[in-house]
Backbone and ligand atoms as CSV (ligand in chain L), in Angstrom:
chain,resi,resn,atom,element,x,y,z
A,1,MET,N,N,-25.018,11.806,13.334
A,1,MET,CA,C,-24.302,10.598,12.933
A,1,MET,C,C,-24.741,9.437,13.811
A,2,SER,N,N,-25.152,8.341,13.198
A,2,SER,CA,C,-25.587,7.218,14.016
A,2,SER,C,C,-24.377,6.484,14.562
A,3,GLN,N,N,-24.564,5.845,15.699
A,3,GLN,CA,C,-23.459,5.145,16.327
A,3,GLN,C,C,-22.907,4.062,15.403
A,4,SER,N,N,-23.817,3.446,14.602
A,4,SER,CA,C,-23.374,2.344,13.769
A,4,SER,C,C,-22.531,2.788,12.594
A,5,SER,N,N,-22.510,4.093,12.284
A,5,SER,CA,C,-21.751,4.544,11.120
A,5,SER,C,C,-20.360,5.036,11.494
A,6,ILE,N,N,-19.948,4.886,12.741
A,6,ILE,CA,C,-18.622,5.350,13.119
A,6,ILE,C,C,-17.790,4.188,13.620
A,7,GLY,N,N,-16.448,4.352,13.524
A,7,GLY,CA,C,-15.557,3.305,13.978
A,7,GLY,C,C,-15.441,3.302,15.486
A,8,ARG,N,N,-14.811,2.236,15.995
A,8,ARG,CA,C,-14.723,2.089,17.441
A,8,ARG,C,C,-13.900,3.214,18.066
A,9,ARG,N,N,-12.755,3.530,17.382
A,9,ARG,CA,C,-11.897,4.577,17.925
A,9,ARG,C,C,-12.644,5.908,17.987
A,10,SER,N,N,-13.372,6.210,16.879
A,10,SER,CA,C,-14.142,7.456,16.846
A,10,SER,C,C,-15.180,7.458,17.942
A,11,PHE,N,N,-15.786,6.285,18.157
A,11,PHE,CA,C,-16.824,6.187,19.182
A,11,PHE,C,C,-16.243,6.511,20.559
A,12,LEU,N,N,-15.040,5.929,20.815
A,12,LEU,CA,C,-14.425,6.170,22.122
A,12,LEU,C,C,-14.074,7.648,22.278
A,13,LYS,N,N,-13.581,8.243,21.148
A,13,LYS,CA,C,-13.260,9.670,21.206
A,13,LYS,C,C,-14.517,10.482,21.513
A,14,LEU,N,N,-15.610,10.125,20.832
A,14,LEU,CA,C,-16.866,10.841,21.052
A,14,LEU,C,C,-17.347,10.664,22.484
A,15,ALA,N,N,-17.138,9.443,22.997
A,15,ALA,CA,C,-17.551,9.185,24.376
A,15,ALA,C,C,-16.782,10.102,25.322
A,16,ALA,N,N,-15.443,10.250,25.032
A,16,ALA,CA,C,-14.619,11.118,25.869
A,16,ALA,C,C,-15.058,12.571,25.717
A,17,LEU,N,N,-15.363,12.956,24.449
A,17,LEU,CA,C,-15.835,14.321,24.209
A,17,LEU,C,C,-17.143,14.569,24.949
A,18,GLY,N,N,-18.008,13.560,24.897
A,18,GLY,CA,C,-19.297,13.667,25.582
A,18,GLY,C,C,-19.092,13.893,27.064
A,19,ALA,N,N,-18.095,13.173,27.625
A,19,ALA,CA,C,-17.813,13.325,29.051
A,19,ALA,C,C,-17.340,14.744,29.340
A,20,GLY,N,N,-16.466,15.282,28.444
A,20,GLY,CA,C,-15.963,16.652,28.612
A,20,GLY,C,C,-17.068,17.664,28.497
A,21,ALA,N,N,-17.934,17.461,27.504
A,21,ALA,CA,C,-19.032,18.400,27.293
A,21,ALA,C,C,-19.990,18.379,28.470
A,22,THR,N,N,-20.189,17.183,29.027
A,22,THR,CA,C,-21.081,17.076,30.186
A,22,THR,C,C,-20.524,17.879,31.340
A,23,ALA,N,N,-19.181,17.767,31.501
A,23,ALA,CA,C,-18.552,18.516,32.595
A,23,ALA,C,C,-18.683,20.016,32.349
A,24,ALA,N,N,-18.535,20.426,31.057
A,24,ALA,CA,C,-18.549,21.850,30.734
A,24,ALA,C,C,-19.951,22.445,30.800
A,25,PHE,N,N,-20.945,21.709,30.310
A,25,PHE,CA,C,-22.284,22.287,30.183
A,25,PHE,C,C,-23.275,21.783,31.226
A,26,GLY,N,N,-22.792,20.904,32.094
A,26,GLY,CA,C,-23.696,20.362,33.097
A,26,GLY,C,C,-24.465,19.189,32.534
A,27,ASN,N,N,-25.056,18.434,33.419
A,27,ASN,CA,C,-25.782,17.249,32.979
A,27,ASN,C,C,-27.042,17.622,32.210
A,28,ASN,N,N,-27.297,16.943,31.103
A,28,ASN,CA,C,-28.579,17.058,30.439
A,28,ASN,C,C,-28.912,15.694,29.851
A,29,GLU,N,N,-30.063,15.616,29.207
A,29,GLU,CA,C,-30.502,14.288,28.781
A,29,GLU,C,C,-29.885,13.842,27.468
A,30,THR,N,N,-29.206,14.749,26.758
A,30,THR,CA,C,-28.660,14.351,25.470
A,30,THR,C,C,-27.226,13.863,25.563
A,31,LEU,N,N,-26.496,14.250,26.592
A,31,LEU,CA,C,-25.102,13.840,26.728
A,31,LEU,C,C,-24.919,13.045,28.011
A,32,ARG,N,N,-24.160,11.973,27.883
A,32,ARG,CA,C,-23.818,11.204,29.081
A,32,ARG,C,C,-22.549,10.430,28.784
A,33,ASP,N,N,-21.884,9.952,29.824
A,33,ASP,CA,C,-20.714,9.107,29.647
A,33,ASP,C,C,-21.136,7.760,29.073
A,34,ALA,N,N,-20.251,7.182,28.244
A,34,ALA,CA,C,-20.501,5.824,27.781
A,34,ALA,C,C,-20.341,4.876,28.968
A,35,THR,N,N,-21.202,3.893,29.034
A,35,THR,CA,C,-21.099,2.917,30.120
A,35,THR,C,C,-19.937,1.970,29.826
A,36,PRO,N,N,-19.409,1.296,30.844
A,36,PRO,CA,C,-18.332,0.323,30.591
A,36,PRO,C,C,-18.751,-0.718,29.560
A,37,GLU,N,N,-20.020,-1.106,29.569
A,37,GLU,CA,C,-20.500,-2.104,28.585
A,37,GLU,C,C,-20.444,-1.532,27.176
A,38,GLU,N,N,-20.831,-0.234,27.036
A,38,GLU,CA,C,-20.820,0.389,25.699
A,38,GLU,C,C,-19.400,0.563,25.180
A,39,ILE,N,N,-18.466,0.859,26.091
A,39,ILE,CA,C,-17.068,0.995,25.671
A,39,ILE,C,C,-16.531,-0.370,25.250
A,40,LYS,N,N,-16.927,-1.393,25.999
A,40,LYS,CA,C,-16.463,-2.743,25.686
A,40,LYS,C,C,-17.083,-3.242,24.380
A,41,ASN,N,N,-18.324,-2.944,24.160
A,41,ASN,CA,C,-19.018,-3.414,22.955
A,41,ASN,C,C,-19.948,-2.321,22.431
A,42,PRO,N,N,-19.380,-1.384,21.606
A,42,PRO,CA,C,-20.182,-0.242,21.135
A,42,PRO,C,C,-21.283,-0.639,20.161
A,43,PHE,N,N,-21.213,-1.826,19.600
A,43,PHE,CA,C,-22.196,-2.217,18.586
A,43,PHE,C,C,-22.867,-3.530,18.999
A,44,PRO,N,N,-23.726,-3.472,20.011
A,44,PRO,CA,C,-24.286,-4.717,20.558
A,44,PRO,C,C,-25.157,-5.478,19.565
A,45,ASN,N,N,-25.666,-4.805,18.536
A,45,ASN,CA,C,-26.548,-5.503,17.598
A,45,ASN,C,C,-25.842,-5.992,16.336
A,46,SER,N,N,-24.516,-5.904,16.334
A,46,SER,CA,C,-23.794,-6.309,15.137
A,46,SER,C,C,-23.654,-7.831,15.085
A,47,VAL,N,N,-23.416,-8.317,13.876
A,47,VAL,CA,C,-23.160,-9.754,13.704
A,47,VAL,C,C,-21.810,-9.928,13.019
A,48,THR,N,N,-21.166,-11.057,13.283
A,48,THR,CA,C,-19.851,-11.311,12.699
A,48,THR,C,C,-19.993,-12.271,11.522
A,49,LYS,N,N,-19.461,-11.836,10.370
A,49,LYS,CA,C,-19.516,-12.665,9.162
A,49,LYS,C,C,-18.115,-13.140,8.826
A,50,LYS,N,N,-18.005,-14.393,8.423
A,50,LYS,CA,C,-16.717,-14.902,7.958
A,50,LYS,C,C,-16.583,-14.572,6.483
A,51,THR,N,N,-15.501,-13.913,6.121
A,51,THR,CA,C,-15.290,-13.603,4.715
A,51,THR,C,C,-13.799,-13.693,4.421
A,52,ILE,N,N,-13.408,-13.304,3.202
A,52,ILE,CA,C,-11.985,-13.343,2.863
A,52,ILE,C,C,-11.541,-12.002,2.305
A,53,CYS,N,N,-10.278,-11.724,2.468
A,53,CYS,CA,C,-9.682,-10.518,1.889
A,53,CYS,C,C,-9.675,-10.677,0.374
A,54,SER,N,N,-10.094,-9.625,-0.324
A,54,SER,CA,C,-10.189,-9.729,-1.784
A,54,SER,C,C,-9.020,-9.050,-2.491
A,55,ILE,N,N,-7.995,-8.674,-1.730
A,55,ILE,CA,C,-6.909,-7.918,-2.357
A,55,ILE,C,C,-5.984,-8.816,-3.171
A,56,CYS,N,N,-5.723,-10.028,-2.706
A,56,CYS,CA,C,-4.931,-10.925,-3.558
A,56,CYS,C,C,-5.496,-12.327,-3.469
A,57,SER,N,N,-4.963,-13.201,-4.281
A,57,SER,CA,C,-5.561,-14.530,-4.389
A,57,SER,C,C,-5.178,-15.459,-3.243
A,58,ALA,N,N,-4.388,-14.990,-2.278
A,58,ALA,CA,C,-4.130,-15.819,-1.098
A,58,ALA,C,C,-5.436,-16.054,-0.337
A,59,GLY,N,N,-6.297,-15.046,-0.342
A,59,GLY,CA,C,-7.619,-15.208,0.272
A,59,GLY,C,C,-7.597,-15.391,1.775
A,60,CYS,N,N,-6.867,-14.535,2.469
A,60,CYS,CA,C,-6.777,-14.655,3.938
A,60,CYS,C,C,-8.138,-14.415,4.601
A,61,GLY,N,N,-8.332,-15.069,5.722
A,61,GLY,CA,C,-9.624,-15.020,6.401
A,61,GLY,C,C,-9.834,-13.747,7.204
A,62,ILE,N,N,-11.037,-13.206,7.101
A,62,ILE,CA,C,-11.411,-11.995,7.834
A,62,ILE,C,C,-12.721,-12.244,8.576
A,63,LEU,N,N,-12.783,-11.744,9.778
A,63,LEU,CA,C,-14.056,-11.702,10.490
A,63,LEU,C,C,-14.585,-10.276,10.362
A,64,ALA,N,N,-15.678,-10.112,9.660
A,64,ALA,CA,C,-16.241,-8.785,9.434
A,64,ALA,C,C,-17.446,-8.583,10.344
A,65,GLU,N,N,-17.363,-7.562,11.185
A,65,GLU,CA,C,-18.483,-7.252,12.071
A,65,GLU,C,C,-19.371,-6.241,11.349
A,66,VAL,N,N,-20.608,-6.608,11.130
A,66,VAL,CA,C,-21.492,-5.740,10.352
A,66,VAL,C,C,-22.801,-5.474,11.101
A,67,ASP,N,N,-23.363,-4.310,10.795
A,67,ASP,CA,C,-24.692,-3.981,11.277
A,67,ASP,C,C,-25.642,-4.232,10.112
A,68,GLU,N,N,-26.384,-5.306,10.185
A,68,GLU,CA,C,-27.209,-5.696,9.043
A,68,GLU,C,C,-28.338,-4.712,8.789
A,69,LYS,N,N,-28.788,-4.023,9.844
A,69,LYS,CA,C,-29.882,-3.064,9.672
A,69,LYS,C,C,-29.473,-1.928,8.751
A,70,SER,N,N,-28.292,-1.352,9.032
A,70,SER,CA,C,-27.853,-0.208,8.230
A,70,SER,C,C,-26.900,-0.639,7.121
A,71,ASN,N,N,-26.681,-1.956,6.991
A,71,ASN,CA,C,-25.792,-2.469,5.964
A,71,ASN,C,C,-24.412,-1.826,6.061
A,72,THR,N,N,-23.918,-1.725,7.289
A,72,THR,CA,C,-22.645,-1.035,7.514
A,72,THR,C,C,-21.595,-2.009,8.035
A,73,TRP,N,N,-20.402,-1.926,7.457
A,73,TRP,CA,C,-19.275,-2.723,7.960
A,73,TRP,C,C,-18.629,-1.916,9.074
A,74,LEU,N,N,-18.629,-2.466,10.287
A,74,LEU,CA,C,-18.220,-1.705,11.458
A,74,LEU,C,C,-16.744,-1.854,11.795
A,75,ARG,N,N,-16.265,-3.090,11.816
A,75,ARG,CA,C,-14.852,-3.306,12.122
A,75,ARG,C,C,-14.466,-4.718,11.698
A,76,GLN,N,N,-13.170,-4.965,11.636
A,76,GLN,CA,C,-12.724,-6.278,11.183
A,76,GLN,C,C,-11.723,-6.890,12.156
A,77,ASP,N,N,-11.637,-8.189,12.100
A,77,ASP,CA,C,-10.672,-8.906,12.925
A,77,ASP,C,C,-10.120,-10.062,12.092
A,78,MET,N,N,-9.045,-10.662,12.572
A,78,MET,CA,C,-8.457,-11.779,11.845
A,78,MET,C,C,-9.171,-13.078,12.205
A,79,ALA,N,N,-9.307,-13.941,11.211
A,79,ALA,CA,C,-9.951,-15.224,11.455
A,79,ALA,C,C,-8.876,-16.229,11.855
A,80,VAL,N,N,-8.775,-16.476,13.151
A,80,VAL,CA,C,-7.679,-17.336,13.622
A,80,VAL,C,C,-7.837,-18.785,13.156
A,81,ASP,N,N,-9.082,-19.167,12.838
A,81,ASP,CA,C,-9.276,-20.568,12.438
A,81,ASP,C,C,-9.243,-20.748,10.920
A,82,HIS,N,N,-8.845,-19.684,10.182
A,82,HIS,CA,C,-8.810,-19.814,8.728
A,82,HIS,C,C,-7.684,-20.762,8.308
A,83,PRO,N,N,-7.966,-21.742,7.416
A,83,PRO,CA,C,-6.958,-22.759,7.113
A,83,PRO,C,C,-5.709,-22.226,6.401
A,84,ILE,N,N,-5.822,-21.093,5.700
A,84,ILE,CA,C,-4.654,-20.590,4.960
A,84,ILE,C,C,-3.897,-19.542,5.773
A,85,SER,N,N,-4.606,-18.497,6.182
A,85,SER,CA,C,-3.890,-17.402,6.858
A,85,SER,C,C,-3.659,-17.677,8.348
A,86,GLN,N,N,-4.442,-18.558,8.930
A,86,GLN,CA,C,-4.263,-18.969,10.325
A,86,GLN,C,C,-4.101,-17.784,11.292
A,87,GLY,N,N,-4.941,-16.789,11.091
A,87,GLY,CA,C,-4.949,-15.665,12.035
A,87,GLY,C,C,-3.995,-14.546,11.695
A,88,SER,N,N,-3.448,-14.550,10.492
A,88,SER,CA,C,-2.554,-13.434,10.148
A,88,SER,C,C,-3.037,-12.736,8.874
A,89,HIS,N,N,-2.560,-11.522,8.691
A,89,HIS,CA,C,-2.849,-10.717,7.505
A,89,HIS,C,C,-1.580,-10.023,7.084
A,90,CYS,N,N,-1.491,-9.648,5.822
A,90,CYS,CA,C,-0.418,-8.722,5.454
A,90,CYS,C,C,-0.939,-7.302,5.721
A,91,CYS,N,N,-0.078,-6.311,5.493
A,91,CYS,CA,C,-0.466,-4.939,5.840
A,91,CYS,C,C,-1.618,-4.434,4.965
A,92,LYS,N,N,-1.840,-5.041,3.791
A,92,LYS,CA,C,-2.963,-4.617,2.952
A,92,LYS,C,C,-4.280,-5.167,3.502
A,93,GLY,N,N,-4.247,-6.443,3.851
A,93,GLY,CA,C,-5.469,-7.083,4.315
A,93,GLY,C,C,-5.955,-6.559,5.657
A,94,ILE,N,N,-5.030,-6.136,6.488
A,94,ILE,CA,C,-5.414,-5.692,7.825
A,94,ILE,C,C,-6.320,-4.459,7.757
A,95,ASP,N,N,-6.239,-3.724,6.648
A,95,ASP,CA,C,-7.085,-2.544,6.470
A,95,ASP,C,C,-8.099,-2.732,5.353
A,96,GLN,N,N,-8.482,-3.962,5.111
A,96,GLN,CA,C,-9.450,-4.226,4.052
A,96,GLN,C,C,-10.731,-3.411,4.237
A,97,ILE,N,N,-11.100,-3.171,5.464
A,97,ILE,CA,C,-12.322,-2.417,5.751
A,97,ILE,C,C,-12.252,-1.007,5.149
A,98,ASP,N,N,-11.030,-0.476,5.025
A,98,ASP,CA,C,-10.891,0.875,4.465
A,98,ASP,C,C,-11.248,0.926,2.984
A,99,LEU,N,N,-11.267,-0.217,2.315
A,99,LEU,CA,C,-11.674,-0.210,0.905
A,99,LEU,C,C,-13.128,0.242,0.779
A,100,THR,N,N,-13.887,0.072,1.842
A,100,THR,CA,C,-15.275,0.521,1.792
A,100,THR,C,C,-15.498,1.792,2.607
A,101,LYS,N,N,-14.676,2.021,3.647
A,101,LYS,CA,C,-14.988,3.108,4.573
A,101,LYS,C,C,-14.102,4.343,4.467
A,102,SER,N,N,-12.874,4.168,3.934
A,102,SER,CA,C,-11.922,5.273,4.008
A,102,SER,C,C,-12.367,6.496,3.203
A,103,LYS,N,N,-12.201,7.670,3.818
A,103,LYS,CA,C,-12.498,8.915,3.103
A,103,LYS,C,C,-11.442,9.179,2.038
A,104,MET,N,N,-10.288,8.499,2.154
A,104,MET,CA,C,-9.198,8.687,1.190
A,104,MET,C,C,-9.393,7.825,-0.064
A,105,ARG,N,N,-10.428,7.002,-0.069
A,105,ARG,CA,C,-10.615,6.092,-1.193
A,105,ARG,C,C,-10.788,6.872,-2.505
A,106,LEU,N,N,-10.045,6.423,-3.517
A,106,LEU,CA,C,-10.114,7.087,-4.814
A,106,LEU,C,C,-11.324,6.568,-5.584
A,107,LYS,N,N,-12.218,7.473,-5.943
A,107,LYS,CA,C,-13.447,7.040,-6.606
A,107,LYS,C,C,-13.540,7.492,-8.055
A,108,TYR,N,N,-12.624,8.360,-8.476
A,108,TYR,CA,C,-12.638,8.842,-9.858
A,108,TYR,C,C,-11.212,9.288,-10.206
A,109,PRO,N,N,-10.911,9.432,-11.499
A,109,PRO,CA,C,-9.538,9.790,-11.876
A,109,PRO,C,C,-9.189,11.215,-11.444
A,110,LEU,N,N,-7.948,11.384,-11.013
A,110,LEU,CA,C,-7.435,12.703,-10.656
A,110,LEU,C,C,-6.182,12.987,-11.484
A,111,LYS,N,N,-6.005,14.239,-11.828
A,111,LYS,CA,C,-4.806,14.635,-12.569
A,111,LYS,C,C,-4.161,15.807,-11.838
A,112,LYS,N,N,-2.837,15.743,-11.696
A,112,LYS,CA,C,-2.146,16.829,-11.007
A,112,LYS,C,C,-1.877,17.954,-11.994
A,113,VAL,N,N,-2.476,19.100,-11.751
A,113,VAL,CA,C,-2.300,20.261,-12.626
A,113,VAL,C,C,-1.738,21.404,-11.784
A,114,ASN,N,N,-0.552,21.882,-12.151
A,114,ASN,CA,C,0.123,22.934,-11.382
A,114,ASN,C,C,0.188,22.602,-9.887
A,115,GLY,N,N,0.528,21.358,-9.593
A,115,GLY,CA,C,0.710,20.941,-8.200
A,115,GLY,C,C,-0.570,20.612,-7.453
A,116,LYS,N,N,-1.734,20.730,-8.131
A,116,LYS,CA,C,-2.996,20.423,-7.434
A,116,LYS,C,C,-3.753,19.329,-8.171
A,117,TRP,N,N,-4.394,18.435,-7.390
A,117,TRP,CA,C,-5.168,17.354,-7.997
A,117,TRP,C,C,-6.513,17.868,-8.488
A,118,GLU,N,N,-6.813,17.564,-9.746
A,118,GLU,CA,C,-8.097,17.959,-10.323
A,118,GLU,C,C,-8.840,16.727,-10.816
A,119,ARG,N,N,-10.139,16.728,-10.611
A,119,ARG,CA,C,-10.948,15.606,-11.087
A,119,ARG,C,C,-11.084,15.670,-12.614
A,120,ILE,N,N,-10.863,14.522,-13.272
A,120,ILE,CA,C,-11.090,14.450,-14.714
A,120,ILE,C,C,-12.014,13.276,-15.004
A,121,SER,N,N,-12.577,13.254,-16.207
A,121,SER,CA,C,-13.509,12.168,-16.546
A,121,SER,C,C,-12.711,10.907,-16.877
A,122,TRP,N,N,-13.397,9.761,-16.816
A,122,TRP,CA,C,-12.744,8.506,-17.193
A,122,TRP,C,C,-12.284,8.559,-18.641
A,123,GLU,N,N,-13.115,9.163,-19.500
A,123,GLU,CA,C,-12.766,9.223,-20.919
A,123,GLU,C,C,-11.474,10.011,-21.116
A,124,THR,N,N,-11.384,11.166,-20.443
A,124,THR,CA,C,-10.162,11.974,-20.535
A,124,THR,C,C,-8.963,11.192,-20.022
A,125,ALA,N,N,-9.136,10.508,-18.888
A,125,ALA,CA,C,-8.022,9.756,-18.297
A,125,ALA,C,C,-7.533,8.672,-19.254
A,126,VAL,N,N,-8.475,7.900,-19.792
A,126,VAL,CA,C,-8.088,6.807,-20.692
A,126,VAL,C,C,-7.407,7.368,-21.942
A,127,ASN,N,N,-7.964,8.456,-22.495
A,127,ASN,CA,C,-7.368,9.040,-23.696
A,127,ASN,C,C,-5.974,9.598,-23.429
A,128,GLU,N,N,-5.820,10.289,-22.302
A,128,GLU,CA,C,-4.513,10.896,-22.011
A,128,GLU,C,C,-3.452,9.828,-21.749
A,129,ILE,N,N,-3.829,8.794,-21.003
A,129,ILE,CA,C,-2.868,7.712,-20.733
A,129,ILE,C,C,-2.522,6.985,-22.038
A,130,GLY,N,N,-3.555,6.722,-22.858
A,130,GLY,CA,C,-3.324,6.053,-24.142
A,130,GLY,C,C,-2.404,6.863,-25.036
A,131,ASP,N,N,-2.654,8.166,-25.123
A,131,ASP,CA,C,-1.813,9.031,-25.967
A,131,ASP,C,C,-0.368,9.028,-25.468
A,132,LYS,N,N,-0.218,9.087,-24.138
A,132,LYS,CA,C,1.126,9.110,-23.558
A,132,LYS,C,C,1.858,7.803,-23.850
A,133,MET,N,N,1.134,6.693,-23.716
A,133,MET,CA,C,1.760,5.393,-23.992
A,133,MET,C,C,2.188,5.296,-25.450
A,134,MET,N,N,1.347,5.753,-26.342
A,134,MET,CA,C,1.688,5.691,-27.765
A,134,MET,C,C,2.903,6.562,-28.076
A,135,GLN,N,N,2.985,7.689,-27.394
A,135,GLN,CA,C,4.134,8.579,-27.583
A,135,GLN,C,C,5.431,7.890,-27.115
A,136,ILE,N,N,5.362,7.251,-25.933
A,136,ILE,CA,C,6.537,6.538,-25.396
A,136,ILE,C,C,6.944,5.408,-26.339
A,137,ARG,N,N,5.941,4.687,-26.811
A,137,ARG,CA,C,6.214,3.549,-27.709
A,137,ARG,C,C,6.873,4.026,-29.004
A,138,LYS,N,N,6.372,5.156,-29.521
A,138,LYS,CA,C,6.914,5.683,-30.775
A,138,LYS,C,C,8.364,6.152,-30.581
A,139,GLU,N,N,8.618,6.822,-29.470
A,139,GLU,CA,C,9.949,7.404,-29.262
A,139,GLU,C,C,10.975,6.378,-28.801
A,140,ASP,N,N,10.558,5.422,-27.957
A,140,ASP,CA,C,11.539,4.522,-27.334
A,140,ASP,C,C,11.289,3.039,-27.575
A,141,GLY,N,N,10.252,2.699,-28.328
A,141,GLY,CA,C,10.005,1.293,-28.656
A,141,GLY,C,C,9.150,0.586,-27.607
A,142,PRO,N,N,8.587,-0.579,-27.998
A,142,PRO,CA,C,7.662,-1.290,-27.094
A,142,PRO,C,C,8.322,-1.837,-25.828
A,143,ASP,N,N,9.628,-2.125,-25.877
A,143,ASP,CA,C,10.290,-2.666,-24.686
A,143,ASP,C,C,10.687,-1.584,-23.683
A,144,SER,N,N,10.283,-0.358,-23.918
A,144,SER,CA,C,10.628,0.712,-22.971
A,144,SER,C,C,9.674,0.735,-21.777
A,145,VAL,N,N,8.674,-0.114,-21.786
A,145,VAL,CA,C,7.742,-0.161,-20.653
A,145,VAL,C,C,7.684,-1.584,-20.098
A,146,GLU,N,N,7.169,-1.706,-18.880
A,146,GLU,CA,C,6.924,-3.029,-18.308
A,146,GLU,C,C,5.484,-3.085,-17.818
A,147,PHE,N,N,4.849,-4.205,-18.054
A,147,PHE,CA,C,3.467,-4.389,-17.595
A,147,PHE,C,C,3.486,-5.243,-16.330
A,148,LEU,N,N,2.896,-4.704,-15.258
A,148,LEU,CA,C,2.846,-5.454,-13.999
A,148,LEU,C,C,1.403,-5.798,-13.667
A,149,GLY,N,N,1.095,-7.080,-13.677
A,149,GLY,CA,C,-0.264,-7.524,-13.387
A,149,GLY,C,C,-0.602,-7.354,-11.918
A,150,SER,N,N,-1.880,-7.253,-11.634
A,150,SER,CA,C,-2.332,-7.044,-10.266
A,150,SER,C,C,-2.630,-8.365,-9.569
A,151,ALA,N,N,-2.382,-8.384,-8.261
A,151,ALA,CA,C,-2.747,-9.556,-7.468
A,151,ALA,C,C,-4.253,-9.732,-7.401
A,152,LYS,N,N,-4.996,-8.705,-7.772
A,152,LYS,CA,C,-6.466,-8.798,-7.768
A,152,LYS,C,C,-7.020,-9.371,-9.071
A,153,PHE,N,N,-6.166,-9.556,-10.072
A,153,PHE,CA,C,-6.662,-10.063,-11.356
A,153,PHE,C,C,-7.268,-11.455,-11.215
A,154,SER,N,N,-8.365,-11.653,-11.923
A,154,SER,CA,C,-8.898,-13.005,-12.071
A,154,SER,C,C,-8.134,-13.683,-13.218
A,155,ASN,N,N,-8.390,-14.957,-13.460
A,155,ASN,CA,C,-7.754,-15.654,-14.592
A,155,ASN,C,C,-8.028,-14.929,-15.891
A,156,GLU,N,N,-9.295,-14.516,-16.075
A,156,GLU,CA,C,-9.679,-13.886,-17.342
A,156,GLU,C,C,-8.994,-12.537,-17.519
A,157,GLN,N,N,-8.925,-11.766,-16.431
A,157,GLN,CA,C,-8.249,-10.462,-16.522
A,157,GLN,C,C,-6.767,-10.665,-16.826
A,158,SER,N,N,-6.173,-11.695,-16.222
A,158,SER,CA,C,-4.759,-11.990,-16.493
A,158,SER,C,C,-4.569,-12.319,-17.972
A,159,TYR,N,N,-5.515,-13.088,-18.514
A,159,TYR,CA,C,-5.449,-13.451,-19.933
A,159,TYR,C,C,-5.469,-12.198,-20.802
A,160,TYR,N,N,-6.410,-11.285,-20.529
A,160,TYR,CA,C,-6.501,-10.061,-21.332
A,160,TYR,C,C,-5.262,-9.186,-21.173
A,161,PHE,N,N,-4.748,-9.144,-19.970
A,161,PHE,CA,C,-3.573,-8.308,-19.713
A,161,PHE,C,C,-2.365,-8.837,-20.495
A,162,ARG,N,N,-2.229,-10.188,-20.490
A,162,ARG,CA,C,-1.119,-10.807,-21.245
A,162,ARG,C,C,-1.277,-10.535,-22.739
A,163,LYS,N,N,-2.515,-10.634,-23.222
A,163,LYS,CA,C,-2.791,-10.352,-24.631
A,163,LYS,C,C,-2.432,-8.915,-24.972
A,164,PHE,N,N,-2.801,-8.004,-24.048
A,164,PHE,CA,C,-2.540,-6.584,-24.283
A,164,PHE,C,C,-1.041,-6.349,-24.465
A,165,ALA,N,N,-0.225,-6.972,-23.598
A,165,ALA,CA,C,1.226,-6.806,-23.699
A,165,ALA,C,C,1.737,-7.382,-25.020
A,166,ALA,N,N,1.162,-8.524,-25.423
A,166,ALA,CA,C,1.594,-9.153,-26.674
A,166,ALA,C,C,1.271,-8.253,-27.872
A,167,PHE,N,N,0.063,-7.692,-27.892
A,167,PHE,CA,C,-0.301,-6.788,-28.995
A,167,PHE,C,C,0.528,-5.513,-28.952
A,168,TRP,N,N,0.892,-5.102,-27.744
A,168,TRP,CA,C,1.758,-3.922,-27.591
A,168,TRP,C,C,3.115,-4.202,-28.226
A,169,GLY,N,N,3.553,-5.473,-28.124
A,169,GLY,CA,C,4.800,-5.869,-28.761
A,169,GLY,C,C,5.943,-6.128,-27.809
A,170,SER,N,N,5.629,-6.466,-26.543
A,170,SER,CA,C,6.705,-6.672,-25.578
A,170,SER,C,C,6.441,-7.912,-24.719
A,171,ASN,N,N,7.534,-8.543,-24.305
A,171,ASN,CA,C,7.430,-9.630,-23.321
A,171,ASN,C,C,7.728,-9.130,-21.918
A,172,ASN,N,N,7.839,-7.828,-21.762
A,172,ASN,CA,C,8.100,-7.262,-20.428
A,172,ASN,C,C,6.816,-7.285,-19.608
A,173,ILE,N,N,6.463,-8.428,-19.140
A,173,ILE,CA,C,5.235,-8.544,-18.350
A,173,ILE,C,C,5.477,-9.516,-17.214
A,174,ASP,N,N,4.980,-9.175,-16.059
A,174,ASP,CA,C,5.169,-10.034,-14.883
A,174,ASP,C,C,4.041,-9.768,-13.896
A,175,HIS,N,N,4.081,-10.499,-12.824
A,175,HIS,CA,C,3.082,-10.330,-11.780
A,175,HIS,C,C,3.628,-9.398,-10.707
A,176,VAL,N,N,2.761,-8.563,-10.166
A,176,VAL,CA,C,3.214,-7.562,-9.210
A,176,VAL,C,C,3.809,-8.203,-7.943
A,177,ALA,N,N,3.405,-9.436,-7.664
A,177,ALA,CA,C,3.908,-10.090,-6.456
A,177,ALA,C,C,5.053,-11.045,-6.752
A,178,ARG,N,N,5.780,-10.841,-7.864
A,178,ARG,CA,C,6.927,-11.697,-8.197
A,178,ARG,C,C,7.917,-11.745,-7.033
A,179,ILE,N,N,8.232,-12.935,-6.577
A,179,ILE,CA,C,9.239,-13.057,-5.515
A,179,ILE,C,C,10.286,-14.080,-5.912
L,1,SF4,S1,S,-3.650,-8.976,0.391
L,1,SF4,FE1,FE,-2.634,-9.759,2.208
L,1,SF4,S2,S,-4.279,-10.174,3.677
L,1,SF4,FE2,FE,-5.222,-9.949,1.644
L,1,SF4,S3,S,-5.365,-12.053,0.845
L,1,SF4,FE3,FE,-3.419,-11.178,0.115
L,1,SF4,S4,S,-1.854,-11.798,1.631
L,1,SF4,FE4,FE,-3.906,-12.075,2.562
């Protein structure tokens, strides 16, 4: 694993592990303690890019530290000079980096079968959800559901979503961030 592909916390843990292993196996050329400089700045060749959180349209400022060589996003910080967020994030934005790095990121549809998650195809997912919605609509009418738009929607996506609710036959539609 290259140093640039791991997070700072993992790096520090590895540094500590390296120190333990050195003590256990004796000094060799492959293991050594991290220097104070390396602990302070594990990614000396990284550059900081100014960007924005893409989770909602508030567009809070993010400082993204990236390794341009490996095209890796290493860590993030708040942009204190951003005119809108002024150095703050909500709990979603603070982990924006996990949208690209998290092992928990959902990359395909899953269905719970007998208590266990199973991977299904997009076609199966869309068909099953569509069939279920039609069943609900038939049994309980179009107003038995509510459509909640996403803060990530663009204007055009919002337009289509509103149209979808109208064709469905309900005015039960709102924005997920209604306050
Ligand atoms: S999700 Fe949170 S951090 Fe991201 S832009 Fe919206 S308010 Fe800002």
